[in-house]
N, C-alpha and C positions, 0 to 999 in steps of 0.2 A: 420804762415810760418814755425815755429818750429815743427808742426805737420805734415809737407809734408815729406814723407821718400821714396817717388818714383817719378818718372818722371809723369807730369801731363800738360795736355794742358791749355792754358791760359784761356779759357772759364770756365773750371771746377775749377780751382783756383779762378777765379774771383767770382764764385758762392759761393765757400767756404768762402771767405773774405768779401763777401757782397759788392763788388764793381764792376763797370763795367769794360769791358776789356781794355778801355784806361786808366782809373784810376789805373789799376793794373800795366799796361805797364810804365806808368810815374813813379809810385813808385819803380819799378824795375830799371829803368834807373837812378833814384836818388840814389838807394842803390848802383848801380854799380860805380857811380861817388864817393861814398864815401868809397869804397873799401870793402862793405859788401857782395855784389854779383860780380860775374864775367860771362861774356858771355861764354857759353859752347855749343858748336854745334849750335842748333837753339833755345836754350833756355839760362836759367841763372842757375848758381850753387852757393852755399853758400861759401864764402872764409873763411880762417882760422880767419879773424877778425870778420866776421859774426857769426861764430860758437861761438867765445867768448863772443859776445854781447848776443847771444841766452842762453849760459850757464849761465851768470850772472843774466839774467832777469826771466828764467823759474823757477816757484816755485818748491819746493822740493816736495815730495809725503805728503799727509795730515799725521800729526802725527810726521812727521820729522823735524818740524821748530826748530830753535835754540832757547831756552828760556835762557835768561840772569838772573843770580843770583849773589849775592855778597858773599853768604856763603850758606851752606846747610840750606834749609828751608826759605831762604830769596831772593825771587824772586824780580827782579827790575821792572817787568811788561813789559819789552821790549823783543821782540821776532823778529826773521828773517825767512821769509819764501822763500827767495832766496839769491844768493851770493851778490847781489846789496844791498838788506836790511841789510844784515849782515855788509857788508863794510860800510854803512852809520851809523849803530848803532855802529860799533867799534870806529869810529870817535868822537861820542858823548858820550858813556856810561861812568859811572865813572870806572876809572882805576882799582879800586879794584875787579870790575867784570871781566875784561880781566885777571888780575893776578889770581883769583879763578879758572876759566875755563882753562887758558893754562896750568897751571902747574899740573892740575888733568888729562890733556889730553882730555878734552871735545871738544876742537875745531879740533884737529886731528881725533878723532871718527866721528865728525859730517861731516867733509870733506871727509871721506872714505865712510860712511854710507849714508848719504843723497845726497851729491855732486858727489858720485862715482869718487872721483879725488885724486889718491894715490899720484900724483907729490905735489899737493897742501898741502896734509896731511905731506908729507915729509917737505916742506917748514916751517910749523907750528912747525914741531919737532925741526927743526933748530932754531926756535924763543925760543923754551924751552930751549935748549942747551945754548943759548947766555947768560941766567941768567938775562936778563934785566928786570927791573921794571919800573913802573910808565909811564911817557909820552913816553920814550924811547921804552917800550914795545908796546904801542898803534902804534908808528911809525913803528915799525919792522913788526907788523901785517898787517898795512895798506899797506906798501911797498910789503909784500910778495903777498898780493891780486893783487895789481896794476902790479907787475912783472909778475904774472902768466896769468893775463887775460887782461891786457893793461888798461891804464887810460880811454881811449875812451869807453871801454866796460862799464864801471862803471858810466858813466855820463847819 
């Protein structure tokens, strides 16, 4: 669905997602009930909630995944190809990695270049200015992601 950027009839969309028309219609009605789609004229449109979910799930372009390190030349082996993966990794990774990246500006740069999200980058800058470290830093980063995209978008 994230690839559809124009109006399209149900049959064309069903072929695109390899479902039959009834299955697509049921899925769209279910997504409307959860607030991800809304009825718009004779069809459906993606809501702000739906857009947030798409943003968190969509992979960043190849080569722009975030690779976590604890120091220069010391990779953790963890990486994130989407904001959802980033969020999940932030919750589990050694806090030394978060401190290393945050204070170097790596998270802010990734938010700007890979996610194309200046507002989120600004939220991360606020985390830097807070001066927090350890588990408090993990919490403020996770909260910034949840505040910007919504908890439901990250599940």
